[in-house]
C-alpha positions, 0 to 999 in steps of 0.5 A: 240600684240593683234592687230597683232594677230587679224590681222593674224587671220583675214587674215587666215580666209579670205585667206582660204575663197578666196582659198576655193572659187576657183571652180575647177570643174567648171573651169576644166569642161569648159576647157575640153569642157563640158560647165557649170557643174552646168547644168549637173547631180546634178548641183554640182561643185564637183568631183562626178558630174564631174564624171557624164560627164564620164571623170574620169581623170577630176573628179580625177583632181577636187577631188585632187584640191578641196582637195588640196585647203583646205589642202594648206590653212590650212598648210599655216596658220599653218606655218604662224600663228599656230594652231589657224590660221590654224583652221580659215583658214580651216573653211574659206576654207570650207565656201569658197567652199560651198559659193563662192563669185564668184558664187553668194554664190552657191558652192559645198558640201565640201567633198573633201575640208573637207578631205584635211582640216582634213589631213592637220590639223591632218593627222590621223583624215584625214586618218580616214575620208578617210578610213571611206569614202572608206569603206562605198563607197565599201559597199554601193556605194553611194558617199553622204552616204560615206561622211556623215558617214565619217564626222559624225564620224570624230569629235569623232575620232578627240577628241580622237586623237587630242583634242577638237580644232580639234574635234570642227573643224571636228564638224563644217565641219560635220554640214556644209556638212550635211546642204549642203547634205540636198537633198541627205539625202532626197533621201537617205531616199527615196531610190532614191540616185544614186550610184557611177558611175551612171548617172542622166537623166540630165547627158545624154547630158554631151558631150564636146562642139566643 
């Protein structure tokens, strides 16, 4: 029984990692003719950088797919192996997005995937994170700040609403996202972080290739 349980947990973690490592932003941008999204704007593979191409539907598709892969990994593991498997799959999907094997372990910042994971593991916690992101974005119009505020507060809400296991996952997610946002934090402190809808100088050439 112990060996079977260990195998299920390992499969959940690995499956979550592999699903999370699918770089939807990179794939969609190439299919749309924008080339390598890592050479545009901030160089990130997530929805915020895809938005810098000026293609809003493409950015929305990236957001939904990046969120969906985290949510699907978590829900599948929950269905097949229970909450412990779901927690490992959720963490695995976050690591997969941030450090995908296909891209030399250089991936995205994990915000959309984090929201999908939290919605799947505990929808009230996920809704809280989404609401905090939206509120901060409306007030400050800075995507990175919105993500950092929402995910920093999620462990507290997760503990209150869903208990220590979900709070622990939310704390892991928050730490990972903060680490991945170290350059954004530096720009936030310097007052140079771009606002939502703005384009960095590097994004000026983000036009579809023939």
